HTML snippet that shows the backbone in 3Dmol.js (N, CA, C, O; Angstrom):
<script src="https://3Dmol.org/build/3Dmol-min.js"></script>
<div id="view" style="width:600px;height:400px;position:relative"></div>
<script>
const pdb = `
ATOM      1  N   MET A   1       0.842  -1.166   0.000  1.00  0.00           N
ATOM      2  CA  MET A   1       0.000   0.000   0.000  1.00  0.00           C
ATOM      3  C   MET A   1       0.890   1.233   0.000  1.00  0.00           C
ATOM      4  O   MET A   1       1.835   1.344   0.781  1.00  0.00           O
ATOM      5  N   ALA A   2       0.566   2.148  -0.891  1.00  0.00           N
ATOM      6  CA  ALA A   2       1.372   3.354  -1.016  1.00  0.00           C
ATOM      7  C   ALA A   2       0.922   4.374   0.037  1.00  0.00           C
ATOM      8  O   ALA A   2      -0.259   4.499   0.361  1.00  0.00           O
ATOM      9  N   THR A   3       1.906   5.082   0.546  1.00  0.00           N
ATOM     10  CA  THR A   3       1.575   6.137   1.507  1.00  0.00           C
ATOM     11  C   THR A   3       1.291   7.435   0.750  1.00  0.00           C
ATOM     12  O   THR A   3       1.882   7.714  -0.293  1.00  0.00           O
ATOM     13  N   LYS A   4       0.403   8.188   1.290  1.00  0.00           N
ATOM     14  CA  LYS A   4       0.019   9.444   0.645  1.00  0.00           C
ATOM     15  C   LYS A   4       1.000  10.527   1.080  1.00  0.00           C
ATOM     16  O   LYS A   4       1.233  10.742   2.269  1.00  0.00           O
ATOM     17  N   VAL A   5       1.565  11.200   0.084  1.00  0.00           N
ATOM     18  CA  VAL A   5       2.514  12.272   0.360  1.00  0.00           C
ATOM     19  C   VAL A   5       1.733  13.586   0.388  1.00  0.00           C
ATOM     20  O   VAL A   5       1.053  13.937  -0.576  1.00  0.00           O
ATOM     21  N   LEU A   6       1.838  14.306   1.506  1.00  0.00           N
ATOM     22  CA  LEU A   6       1.135  15.571   1.652  1.00  0.00           C
ATOM     23  C   LEU A   6       2.037  16.720   1.248  1.00  0.00           C
ATOM     24  O   LEU A   6       3.244  16.703   1.491  1.00  0.00           O
ATOM     25  N   SER A   7       1.441  17.695   0.638  1.00  0.00           N
ATOM     26  CA  SER A   7       2.196  18.892   0.272  1.00  0.00           C
ATOM     27  C   SER A   7       2.541  19.661   1.550  1.00  0.00           C
ATOM     28  O   SER A   7       1.917  19.448   2.590  1.00  0.00           O
ATOM     29  N   PRO A   8       3.530  20.551   1.473  1.00  0.00           N
ATOM     30  CA  PRO A   8       3.875  21.346   2.656  1.00  0.00           C
ATOM     31  C   PRO A   8       2.696  22.181   3.169  1.00  0.00           C
ATOM     32  O   PRO A   8       2.561  22.399   4.373  1.00  0.00           O
ATOM     33  N   ALA A   9       1.852  22.641   2.255  1.00  0.00           N
ATOM     34  CA  ALA A   9       0.691  23.423   2.680  1.00  0.00           C
ATOM     35  C   ALA A   9      -0.278  22.547   3.478  1.00  0.00           C
ATOM     36  O   ALA A   9      -0.805  22.985   4.501  1.00  0.00           O
ATOM     37  N   MET A  10      -0.514  21.328   3.025  1.00  0.00           N
ATOM     38  CA  MET A  10      -1.413  20.426   3.742  1.00  0.00           C
ATOM     39  C   MET A  10      -0.816  20.002   5.084  1.00  0.00           C
ATOM     40  O   MET A  10      -1.541  19.847   6.068  1.00  0.00           O
ATOM     41  N   GLN A  11       0.495  19.816   5.123  1.00  0.00           N
ATOM     42  CA  GLN A  11       1.144  19.472   6.399  1.00  0.00           C
ATOM     43  C   GLN A  11       0.965  20.616   7.391  1.00  0.00           C
ATOM     44  O   GLN A  11       0.679  20.382   8.566  1.00  0.00           O
ATOM     45  N   ALA A  12       1.130  21.841   6.927  1.00  0.00           N
ATOM     46  CA  ALA A  12       0.949  22.997   7.806  1.00  0.00           C
ATOM     47  C   ALA A  12      -0.513  23.114   8.237  1.00  0.00           C
ATOM     48  O   ALA A  12      -0.797  23.472   9.380  1.00  0.00           O
ATOM     49  N   TRP A  13      -1.440  22.813   7.322  1.00  0.00           N
ATOM     50  CA  TRP A  13      -2.864  22.888   7.658  1.00  0.00           C
ATOM     51  C   TRP A  13      -3.230  21.864   8.733  1.00  0.00           C
ATOM     52  O   TRP A  13      -4.023  22.151   9.630  1.00  0.00           O
ATOM     53  N   LYS A  14      -2.652  20.679   8.635  1.00  0.00           N
ATOM     54  CA  LYS A  14      -2.943  19.644   9.630  1.00  0.00           C
ATOM     55  C   LYS A  14      -2.389  20.005  11.008  1.00  0.00           C
ATOM     56  O   LYS A  14      -2.915  19.544  12.021  1.00  0.00           O
ATOM     57  N   LYS A  15      -1.342  20.817  11.058  1.00  0.00           N
ATOM     58  CA  LYS A  15      -0.782  21.246  12.345  1.00  0.00           C
ATOM     59  C   LYS A  15      -1.652  22.305  13.012  1.00  0.00           C
ATOM     60  O   LYS A  15      -1.661  22.429  14.237  1.00  0.00           O
ATOM     61  N   GLY A  16      -2.381  23.064  12.204  1.00  0.00           N
ATOM     62  CA  GLY A  16      -3.267  24.079  12.774  1.00  0.00           C
ATOM     63  C   GLY A  16      -3.275  25.337  11.922  1.00  0.00           C
ATOM     64  O   GLY A  16      -2.471  25.508  11.006  1.00  0.00           O
ATOM     65  N   ILE A  17      -4.206  26.201  12.257  1.00  0.00           N
ATOM     66  CA  ILE A  17      -4.384  27.426  11.463  1.00  0.00           C
ATOM     67  C   ILE A  17      -3.185  28.353  11.613  1.00  0.00           C
ATOM     68  O   ILE A  17      -2.797  29.035  10.664  1.00  0.00           O
ATOM     69  N   ARG A  18      -2.604  28.375  12.797  1.00  0.00           N
ATOM     70  CA  ARG A  18      -1.445  29.251  13.023  1.00  0.00           C
ATOM     71  C   ARG A  18      -0.266  28.847  12.142  1.00  0.00           C
ATOM     72  O   ARG A  18       0.375  29.692  11.518  1.00  0.00           O
ATOM     73  N   GLU A  19       0.006  27.564  12.101  1.00  0.00           N
ATOM     74  CA  GLU A  19       1.111  27.073  11.263  1.00  0.00           C
ATOM     75  C   GLU A  19       0.816  27.305   9.779  1.00  0.00           C
ATOM     76  O   GLU A  19       1.713  27.633   9.002  1.00  0.00           O
ATOM     77  N   TYR A  20      -0.444  27.130   9.399  1.00  0.00           N
ATOM     78  CA  TYR A  20      -0.799  27.353   8.003  1.00  0.00           C
ATOM     79  C   TYR A  20      -0.617  28.817   7.614  1.00  0.00           C
ATOM     80  O   TYR A  20      -0.097  29.115   6.539  1.00  0.00           O
ATOM     81  N   LEU A  21      -1.044  29.730   8.481  1.00  0.00           N
ATOM     82  CA  LEU A  21      -0.872  31.147   8.187  1.00  0.00           C
ATOM     83  C   LEU A  21       0.603  31.539   8.117  1.00  0.00           C
ATOM     84  O   LEU A  21       0.994  32.362   7.289  1.00  0.00           O
ATOM     85  N   LYS A  22       1.411  30.950   8.985  1.00  0.00           N
ATOM     86  CA  LYS A  22       2.859  31.201   8.907  1.00  0.00           C
ATOM     87  C   LYS A  22       3.412  30.717   7.561  1.00  0.00           C
ATOM     88  O   LYS A  22       4.191  31.412   6.909  1.00  0.00           O
ATOM     89  N   PHE A  23       2.994  29.514   7.162  1.00  0.00           N
ATOM     90  CA  PHE A  23       3.456  28.960   5.891  1.00  0.00           C
ATOM     91  C   PHE A  23       3.001  29.839   4.723  1.00  0.00           C
ATOM     92  O   PHE A  23       3.784  30.135   3.820  1.00  0.00           O
ATOM     93  N   ALA A  24       1.740  30.248   4.748  1.00  0.00           N
ATOM     94  CA  ALA A  24       1.211  31.072   3.661  1.00  0.00           C
ATOM     95  C   ALA A  24       1.909  32.429   3.620  1.00  0.00           C
ATOM     96  O   ALA A  24       2.199  32.941   2.538  1.00  0.00           O
ATOM     97  N   TRP A  25       2.184  33.017   4.786  1.00  0.00           N
ATOM     98  CA  TRP A  25       2.861  34.317   4.832  1.00  0.00           C
ATOM     99  C   TRP A  25       4.273  34.200   4.268  1.00  0.00           C
ATOM    100  O   TRP A  25       4.744  35.103   3.576  1.00  0.00           O
ATOM    101  N   ASP A  26       4.952  33.085   4.563  1.00  0.00           N
ATOM    102  CA  ASP A  26       6.301  32.879   4.032  1.00  0.00           C
ATOM    103  C   ASP A  26       6.289  32.710   2.508  1.00  0.00           C
ATOM    104  O   ASP A  26       7.204  33.168   1.823  1.00  0.00           O
ATOM    105  N   LYS A  27       5.261  32.057   1.986  1.00  0.00           N
ATOM    106  CA  LYS A  27       5.207  31.795   0.544  1.00  0.00           C
ATOM    107  C   LYS A  27       4.644  32.986  -0.248  1.00  0.00           C
ATOM    108  O   LYS A  27       5.254  33.425  -1.223  1.00  0.00           O
ATOM    109  N   GLU A  28       3.489  33.504   0.168  1.00  0.00           N
ATOM    110  CA  GLU A  28       2.786  34.558  -0.579  1.00  0.00           C
ATOM    111  C   GLU A  28       2.242  35.623   0.367  1.00  0.00           C
ATOM    112  O   GLU A  28       1.055  35.597   0.691  1.00  0.00           O
ATOM    113  N   PRO A  29       3.071  36.553   0.816  1.00  0.00           N
ATOM    114  CA  PRO A  29       2.577  37.561   1.765  1.00  0.00           C
ATOM    115  C   PRO A  29       1.536  38.511   1.163  1.00  0.00           C
ATOM    116  O   PRO A  29       0.661  39.000   1.878  1.00  0.00           O
ATOM    117  N   ILE A  30       1.624  38.772  -0.132  1.00  0.00           N
ATOM    118  CA  ILE A  30       0.662  39.677  -0.754  1.00  0.00           C
ATOM    119  C   ILE A  30      -0.737  39.063  -0.763  1.00  0.00           C
ATOM    120  O   ILE A  30      -1.721  39.757  -0.508  1.00  0.00           O
ATOM    121  N   LEU A  31      -0.828  37.772  -1.055  1.00  0.00           N
ATOM    122  CA  LEU A  31      -2.134  37.108  -1.035  1.00  0.00           C
ATOM    123  C   LEU A  31      -2.737  37.095   0.368  1.00  0.00           C
ATOM    124  O   LEU A  31      -3.927  37.360   0.538  1.00  0.00           O
ATOM    125  N   VAL A  32      -1.917  36.786   1.368  1.00  0.00           N
ATOM    126  CA  VAL A  32      -2.414  36.768   2.746  1.00  0.00           C
ATOM    127  C   VAL A  32      -2.887  38.159   3.139  1.00  0.00           C
ATOM    128  O   VAL A  32      -3.946  38.304   3.749  1.00  0.00           O
ATOM    129  N   LEU A  33      -2.118  39.177   2.797  1.00  0.00           N
ATOM    130  CA  LEU A  33      -2.489  40.553   3.125  1.00  0.00           C
ATOM    131  C   LEU A  33      -3.782  40.966   2.419  1.00  0.00           C
ATOM    132  O   LEU A  33      -4.619  41.644   3.014  1.00  0.00           O
ATOM    133  N   SER A  34      -3.952  40.562   1.156  1.00  0.00           N
ATOM    134  CA  SER A  34      -5.180  40.917   0.433  1.00  0.00           C
ATOM    135  C   SER A  34      -6.393  40.199   1.018  1.00  0.00           C
ATOM    136  O   SER A  34      -7.472  40.788   1.085  1.00  0.00           O
ATOM    137  N   PHE A  35      -6.249  38.947   1.441  1.00  0.00           N
ATOM    138  CA  PHE A  35      -7.365  38.233   2.063  1.00  0.00           C
ATOM    139  C   PHE A  35      -7.741  38.856   3.396  1.00  0.00           C
ATOM    140  O   PHE A  35      -8.924  38.991   3.707  1.00  0.00           O
ATOM    141  N   VAL A  36      -6.752  39.235   4.179  1.00  0.00           N
ATOM    142  CA  VAL A  36      -7.031  39.866   5.478  1.00  0.00           C
ATOM    143  C   VAL A  36      -7.718  41.209   5.274  1.00  0.00           C
ATOM    144  O   VAL A  36      -8.674  41.531   5.979  1.00  0.00           O
ATOM    145  N   THR A  37      -7.238  41.990   4.318  1.00  0.00           N
ATOM    146  CA  THR A  37      -7.842  43.291   4.038  1.00  0.00           C
ATOM    147  C   THR A  37      -9.264  43.128   3.509  1.00  0.00           C
ATOM    148  O   THR A  37     -10.163  43.867   3.910  1.00  0.00           O
ATOM    149  N   GLY A  38      -9.470  42.182   2.627  1.00  0.00           N
ATOM    150  CA  GLY A  38     -10.793  41.954   2.066  1.00  0.00           C
ATOM    151  C   GLY A  38     -11.790  41.412   3.068  1.00  0.00           C
ATOM    152  O   GLY A  38     -12.987  41.678   2.953  1.00  0.00           O
ATOM    153  N   ALA A  39     -11.321  40.661   4.045  1.00  0.00           N
ATOM    154  CA  ALA A  39     -12.224  40.072   5.043  1.00  0.00           C
ATOM    155  C   ALA A  39     -12.494  41.012   6.202  1.00  0.00           C
ATOM    156  O   ALA A  39     -13.419  40.771   6.978  1.00  0.00           O
ATOM    157  N   SER A  40     -11.718  42.074   6.343  1.00  0.00           N
ATOM    158  CA  SER A  40     -11.871  42.935   7.518  1.00  0.00           C
ATOM    159  C   SER A  40     -13.191  43.695   7.524  1.00  0.00           C
ATOM    160  O   SER A  40     -13.808  43.828   8.581  1.00  0.00           O
ATOM    161  N   LEU A  41     -13.644  44.198   6.378  1.00  0.00           N
ATOM    162  CA  LEU A  41     -14.898  44.958   6.348  1.00  0.00           C
ATOM    163  C   LEU A  41     -16.109  44.082   6.660  1.00  0.00           C
ATOM    164  O   LEU A  41     -16.915  44.461   7.510  1.00  0.00           O
ATOM    165  N   PRO A  42     -16.274  42.927   6.009  1.00  0.00           N
ATOM    166  CA  PRO A  42     -17.429  42.089   6.380  1.00  0.00           C
ATOM    167  C   PRO A  42     -17.381  41.621   7.831  1.00  0.00           C
ATOM    168  O   PRO A  42     -18.420  41.556   8.488  1.00  0.00           O
ATOM    169  N   LEU A  43     -16.203  41.295   8.341  1.00  0.00           N
ATOM    170  CA  LEU A  43     -16.107  40.869   9.739  1.00  0.00           C
ATOM    171  C   LEU A  43     -16.444  42.009  10.681  1.00  0.00           C
ATOM    172  O   LEU A  43     -17.113  41.799  11.693  1.00  0.00           O
ATOM    173  N   THR A  44     -15.994  43.204  10.366  1.00  0.00           N
ATOM    174  CA  THR A  44     -16.332  44.365  11.191  1.00  0.00           C
ATOM    175  C   THR A  44     -17.827  44.602  11.170  1.00  0.00           C
ATOM    176  O   THR A  44     -18.419  44.905  12.206  1.00  0.00           O
ATOM    177  N   TRP A  45     -18.443  44.470  10.017  1.00  0.00           N
ATOM    178  CA  TRP A  45     -19.878  44.685   9.900  1.00  0.00           C
ATOM    179  C   TRP A  45     -20.646  43.635  10.701  1.00  0.00           C
ATOM    180  O   TRP A  45     -21.647  43.956  11.341  1.00  0.00           O
ATOM    181  N   LEU A  46     -20.190  42.398  10.669  1.00  0.00           N
ATOM    182  CA  LEU A  46     -20.890  41.341  11.390  1.00  0.00           C
ATOM    183  C   LEU A  46     -20.694  41.424  12.897  1.00  0.00           C
ATOM    184  O   LEU A  46     -21.600  41.077  13.654  1.00  0.00           O
ATOM    185  N   LEU A  47     -19.536  41.875  13.343  1.00  0.00           N
ATOM    186  CA  LEU A  47     -19.225  41.852  14.765  1.00  0.00           C
ATOM    187  C   LEU A  47     -19.607  43.125  15.506  1.00  0.00           C
ATOM    188  O   LEU A  47     -19.627  43.130  16.737  1.00  0.00           O
ATOM    189  N   THR A  48     -19.911  44.207  14.790  1.00  0.00           N
ATOM    190  CA  THR A  48     -20.279  45.460  15.447  1.00  0.00           C
ATOM    191  C   THR A  48     -21.741  45.389  15.867  1.00  0.00           C
ATOM    192  O   THR A  48     -22.589  44.988  15.070  1.00  0.00           O
ATOM    193  N   PRO A  49     -22.050  45.768  17.091  1.00  0.00           N
ATOM    194  CA  PRO A  49     -23.461  45.728  17.513  1.00  0.00           C
ATOM    195  C   PRO A  49     -24.316  46.696  16.703  1.00  0.00           C
ATOM    196  O   PRO A  49     -23.869  47.787  16.349  1.00  0.00           O
ATOM    197  N   ARG A  50     -25.539  46.290  16.417  1.00  0.00           N
ATOM    198  CA  ARG A  50     -26.438  47.107  15.607  1.00  0.00           C
ATOM    199  C   ARG A  50     -26.827  48.399  16.317  1.00  0.00           C
ATOM    200  O   ARG A  50     -27.117  49.398  15.659  1.00  0.00           O
ATOM    201  N   SER A  51     -26.839  48.395  17.646  1.00  0.00           N
ATOM    202  CA  SER A  51     -27.219  49.606  18.373  1.00  0.00           C
ATOM    203  C   SER A  51     -26.224  50.730  18.105  1.00  0.00           C
ATOM    204  O   SER A  51     -26.605  51.901  18.104  1.00  0.00           O
ATOM    205  N   LEU A  52     -24.965  50.395  17.880  1.00  0.00           N
ATOM    206  CA  LEU A  52     -23.969  51.403  17.570  1.00  0.00           C
ATOM    207  C   LEU A  52     -24.272  52.061  16.227  1.00  0.00           C
ATOM    208  O   LEU A  52     -24.149  53.278  16.090  1.00  0.00           O
ATOM    209  N   PHE A  53     -24.671  51.255  15.229  1.00  0.00           N
ATOM    210  CA  PHE A  53     -25.036  51.814  13.937  1.00  0.00           C
ATOM    211  C   PHE A  53     -26.266  52.697  14.066  1.00  0.00           C
ATOM    212  O   PHE A  53     -26.324  53.775  13.475  1.00  0.00           O
ATOM    213  N   LYS A  54     -27.254  52.244  14.838  1.00  0.00           N
ATOM    214  CA  LYS A  54     -28.481  53.015  14.984  1.00  0.00           C
ATOM    215  C   LYS A  54     -28.206  54.339  15.685  1.00  0.00           C
ATOM    216  O   LYS A  54     -28.821  55.359  15.373  1.00  0.00           O
ATOM    217  N   LYS A  55     -27.280  54.311  16.635  1.00  0.00           N
ATOM    218  CA  LYS A  55     -26.950  55.529  17.370  1.00  0.00           C
ATOM    219  C   LYS A  55     -26.441  56.618  16.434  1.00  0.00           C
ATOM    220  O   LYS A  55     -26.801  57.785  16.588  1.00  0.00           O
ATOM    221  N   TYR A  56     -25.617  56.253  15.479  1.00  0.00           N
ATOM    222  CA  TYR A  56     -25.007  57.249  14.603  1.00  0.00           C
ATOM    223  C   TYR A  56     -25.764  57.471  13.303  1.00  0.00           C
ATOM    224  O   TYR A  56     -25.463  58.420  12.580  1.00  0.00           O
ATOM    225  N   THR A  57     -26.729  56.632  12.986  1.00  0.00           N
ATOM    226  CA  THR A  57     -27.458  56.802  11.726  1.00  0.00           C
ATOM    227  C   THR A  57     -28.892  57.243  11.930  1.00  0.00           C
ATOM    228  O   THR A  57     -29.586  57.510  10.949  1.00  0.00           O
ATOM    229  N   ASP A  58     -29.363  57.328  13.157  1.00  0.00           N
ATOM    230  CA  ASP A  58     -30.738  57.743  13.411  1.00  0.00           C
ATOM    231  C   ASP A  58     -30.803  59.266  13.327  1.00  0.00           C
ATOM    232  O   ASP A  58     -30.474  59.958  14.290  1.00  0.00           O
ATOM    233  N   ASP A  59     -31.229  59.789  12.173  1.00  0.00           N
ATOM    234  CA  ASP A  59     -31.244  61.227  11.957  1.00  0.00           C
ATOM    235  C   ASP A  59     -32.662  61.759  11.768  1.00  0.00           C
ATOM    236  O   ASP A  59     -32.854  62.796  11.133  1.00  0.00           O
ATOM    237  N   ASN A  60     -33.647  61.064  12.310  1.00  0.00           N
ATOM    238  CA  ASN A  60     -35.027  61.507  12.130  1.00  0.00           C
ATOM    239  C   ASN A  60     -35.289  62.847  12.790  1.00  0.00           C
ATOM    240  O   ASN A  60     -36.078  63.639  12.274  1.00  0.00           O
ATOM    241  N   GLN A  61     -34.649  63.122  13.917  1.00  0.00           N
ATOM    242  CA  GLN A  61     -34.865  64.400  14.578  1.00  0.00           C
ATOM    243  C   GLN A  61     -34.176  65.525  13.805  1.00  0.00           C
ATOM    244  O   GLN A  61     -34.706  66.634  13.730  1.00  0.00           O
ATOM    245  N   ALA A  62     -33.044  65.265  13.252  1.00  0.00           N
ATOM    246  CA  ALA A  62     -32.300  66.303  12.544  1.00  0.00           C
ATOM    247  C   ALA A  62     -32.907  66.604  11.169  1.00  0.00           C
ATOM    248  O   ALA A  62     -32.908  67.752  10.726  1.00  0.00           O
ATOM    249  N   PHE A  63     -33.415  65.584  10.508  1.00  0.00           N
ATOM    250  CA  PHE A  63     -33.956  65.755   9.164  1.00  0.00           C
ATOM    251  C   PHE A  63     -35.364  65.175   9.113  1.00  0.00           C
ATOM    252  O   PHE A  63     -35.523  63.979   8.870  1.00  0.00           O
ATOM    253  N   PRO A  64     -36.382  65.991   9.334  1.00  0.00           N
ATOM    254  CA  PRO A  64     -37.754  65.457   9.301  1.00  0.00           C
ATOM    255  C   PRO A  64     -38.129  65.008   7.890  1.00  0.00           C
ATOM    256  O   PRO A  64     -37.696  65.596   6.898  1.00  0.00           O
ATOM    257  N   ARG A  65     -38.927  63.974   7.825  1.00  0.00           N
ATOM    258  CA  ARG A  65     -39.338  63.440   6.526  1.00  0.00           C
ATOM    259  C   ARG A  65     -40.600  64.115   6.000  1.00  0.00           C
ATOM    260  O   ARG A  65     -40.869  64.067   4.800  1.00  0.00           O
ATOM    261  N   GLU A  66     -41.376  64.742   6.879  1.00  0.00           N
ATOM    262  CA  GLU A  66     -42.595  65.427   6.460  1.00  0.00           C
ATOM    263  C   GLU A  66     -42.414  66.923   6.688  1.00  0.00           C
ATOM    264  O   GLU A  66     -41.993  67.354   7.761  1.00  0.00           O
ATOM    265  N   PHE A  67     -42.731  67.696   5.679  1.00  0.00           N
ATOM    266  CA  PHE A  67     -42.564  69.131   5.746  1.00  0.00           C
ATOM    267  C   PHE A  67     -43.924  69.816   5.754  1.00  0.00           C
ATOM    268  O   PHE A  67     -44.877  69.273   5.196  1.00  0.00           O
ATOM    269  N   PRO A  68     -44.045  70.988   6.367  1.00  0.00           N
ATOM    270  CA  PRO A  68     -45.344  71.661   6.390  1.00  0.00           C
ATOM    271  C   PRO A  68     -45.750  72.117   4.987  1.00  0.00           C
ATOM    272  O   PRO A  68     -44.911  72.508   4.175  1.00  0.00           O
ATOM    273  N   THR A  69     -47.042  72.058   4.728  1.00  0.00           N
ATOM    274  CA  THR A  69     -47.575  72.490   3.435  1.00  0.00           C
ATOM    275  C   THR A  69     -47.752  74.010   3.465  1.00  0.00           C
ATOM    276  O   THR A  69     -48.331  74.532   4.417  1.00  0.00           O
ATOM    277  N   PRO A  70     -47.273  74.727   2.457  1.00  0.00           N
ATOM    278  CA  PRO A  70     -47.439  76.177   2.463  1.00  0.00           C
ATOM    279  C   PRO A  70     -48.909  76.569   2.282  1.00  0.00           C
ATOM    280  O   PRO A  70     -49.672  75.873   1.612  1.00  0.00           O
ATOM    281  N   ILE A  71     -49.286  77.681   2.884  1.00  0.00           N
ATOM    282  CA  ILE A  71     -50.658  78.173   2.778  1.00  0.00           C
ATOM    283  C   ILE A  71     -50.834  78.829   1.413  1.00  0.00           C
ATOM    284  O   ILE A  71     -50.051  79.696   1.026  1.00  0.00           O
ATOM    285  N   ARG A  72     -51.853  78.414   0.698  1.00  0.00           N
ATOM    286  CA  ARG A  72     -52.136  78.958  -0.631  1.00  0.00           C
ATOM    287  C   ARG A  72     -53.051  80.179  -0.510  1.00  0.00           C
ATOM    288  O   ARG A  72     -53.771  80.334   0.476  1.00  0.00           O
ATOM    289  N   TYR A  73     -53.010  81.017  -1.500  1.00  0.00           N
ATOM    290  CA  TYR A  73     -53.873  82.195  -1.522  1.00  0.00           C
ATOM    291  C   TYR A  73     -55.288  81.783  -1.912  1.00  0.00           C
ATOM    292  O   TYR A  73     -55.514  81.215  -2.980  1.00  0.00           O
ATOM    293  N   VAL A  74     -56.216  82.075  -1.042  1.00  0.00           N
ATOM    294  CA  VAL A  74     -57.624  81.836  -1.322  1.00  0.00           C
ATOM    295  C   VAL A  74     -58.324  83.172  -1.156  1.00  0.00           C
ATOM    296  O   VAL A  74     -58.274  83.785  -0.089  1.00  0.00           O
ATOM    297  N   GLU A  75     -58.976  83.617  -2.222  1.00  0.00           N
ATOM    298  CA  GLU A  75     -59.587  84.944  -2.194  1.00  0.00           C
ATOM    299  C   GLU A  75     -60.671  85.014  -1.119  1.00  0.00           C
ATOM    300  O   GLU A  75     -61.558  84.162  -1.052  1.00  0.00           O
ATOM    301  N   GLY A  76     -60.582  86.029  -0.297  1.00  0.00           N
ATOM    302  CA  GLY A  76     -61.550  86.225   0.755  1.00  0.00           C
ATOM    303  C   GLY A  76     -61.175  85.547   2.062  1.00  0.00           C
ATOM    304  O   GLY A  76     -61.663  85.953   3.117  1.00  0.00           O
ATOM    305  N   LYS A  77     -60.325  84.529   2.030  1.00  0.00           N
ATOM    306  CA  LYS A  77     -59.954  83.821   3.258  1.00  0.00           C
ATOM    307  C   LYS A  77     -58.544  84.171   3.717  1.00  0.00           C
ATOM    308  O   LYS A  77     -58.287  84.226   4.920  1.00  0.00           O
ATOM    309  N   THR A  78     -57.641  84.403   2.799  1.00  0.00           N
ATOM    310  CA  THR A  78     -56.258  84.750   3.146  1.00  0.00           C
ATOM    311  C   THR A  78     -55.918  86.068   2.489  1.00  0.00           C
ATOM    312  O   THR A  78     -56.600  86.507   1.563  1.00  0.00           O
ATOM    313  N   GLY A  79     -54.868  86.694   2.967  1.00  0.00           N
ATOM    314  CA  GLY A  79     -54.434  87.962   2.397  1.00  0.00           C
ATOM    315  C   GLY A  79     -53.851  87.756   1.014  1.00  0.00           C
ATOM    316  O   GLY A  79     -53.629  86.620   0.595  1.00  0.00           O
ATOM    317  N   PRO A  80     -53.603  88.844   0.301  1.00  0.00           N
ATOM    318  CA  PRO A  80     -53.016  88.736  -1.026  1.00  0.00           C
ATOM    319  C   PRO A  80     -51.591  88.170  -0.927  1.00  0.00           C
ATOM    320  O   PRO A  80     -50.895  88.403   0.061  1.00  0.00           O
ATOM    321  N   PRO A  81     -51.167  87.432  -1.947  1.00  0.00           N
ATOM    322  CA  PRO A  81     -49.808  86.868  -1.910  1.00  0.00           C
ATOM    323  C   PRO A  81     -48.771  87.982  -1.978  1.00  0.00           C
ATOM    324  O   PRO A  81     -48.920  88.954  -2.719  1.00  0.00           O
ATOM    325  N   THR A  82     -47.731  87.819  -1.195  1.00  0.00           N
ATOM    326  CA  THR A  82     -46.634  88.796  -1.209  1.00  0.00           C
ATOM    327  C   THR A  82     -45.355  88.054  -1.536  1.00  0.00           C
ATOM    328  O   THR A  82     -45.187  86.878  -1.214  1.00  0.00           O
ATOM    329  N   SER A  83     -44.479  88.764  -2.172  1.00  0.00           N
ATOM    330  CA  SER A  83     -43.201  88.162  -2.520  1.00  0.00           C
ATOM    331  C   SER A  83     -42.160  89.254  -2.604  1.00  0.00           C
ATOM    332  O   SER A  83     -42.494  90.403  -2.895  1.00  0.00           O
ATOM    333  N   ALA A  84     -40.939  88.931  -2.362  1.00  0.00           N
ATOM    334  CA  ALA A  84     -39.865  89.906  -2.374  1.00  0.00           C
ATOM    335  C   ALA A  84     -39.577  90.397  -3.797  1.00  0.00           C
ATOM    336  O   ALA A  84     -39.106  91.521  -3.972  1.00  0.00           O
ATOM    337  N   TRP A  85     -39.851  89.580  -4.810  1.00  0.00           N
ATOM    338  CA  TRP A  85     -39.500  89.976  -6.161  1.00  0.00           C
ATOM    339  C   TRP A  85     -40.587  90.819  -6.823  1.00  0.00           C
ATOM    340  O   TRP A  85     -40.330  91.433  -7.858  1.00  0.00           O
ATOM    341  N   GLN A  86     -41.803  90.867  -6.252  1.00  0.00           N
ATOM    342  CA  GLN A  86     -42.860  91.665  -6.848  1.00  0.00           C
ATOM    343  C   GLN A  86     -42.652  93.138  -6.519  1.00  0.00           C
ATOM    344  O   GLN A  86     -42.228  93.498  -5.420  1.00  0.00           O
ATOM    345  N   LYS A  87     -42.964  93.983  -7.505  1.00  0.00           N
ATOM    346  CA  LYS A  87     -42.835  95.430  -7.296  1.00  0.00           C
ATOM    347  C   LYS A  87     -44.064  95.957  -6.562  1.00  0.00           C
ATOM    348  O   LYS A  87     -45.183  95.513  -6.823  1.00  0.00           O
ATOM    349  N   SER A  88     -43.865  96.880  -5.667  1.00  0.00           N
ATOM    350  CA  SER A  88     -44.977  97.450  -4.896  1.00  0.00           C
ATOM    351  C   SER A  88     -45.692  98.514  -5.686  1.00  0.00           C
ATOM    352  O   SER A  88     -46.655  99.104  -5.197  1.00  0.00           O
TER     353      SER A  88
END
`;
const viewer = $3Dmol.createViewer("view");
viewer.addModel(pdb, "pdb");
viewer.setStyle({}, {cartoon: {color: "spectrum"}});
viewer.zoomTo();
viewer.render();
</script>
């Protein structure tokens, strides 16, 4: 029966994640750095409590969604319309 020969990467993986990361960093540091950078945003998004996001994004008091309706000119009920650009 032939024995299975494992690659150095598989040997490092079988020893644990720490050994595998050391092996990967020694072989391809740019790939490891790009994976860490790419995974940081989704991990931050998943691990940050939602209350923190709500605290900084709740702007209902600062920016109301409903605005008052302006009063229209109705003859006999409201005064004549005035405007700064109209000549007196």
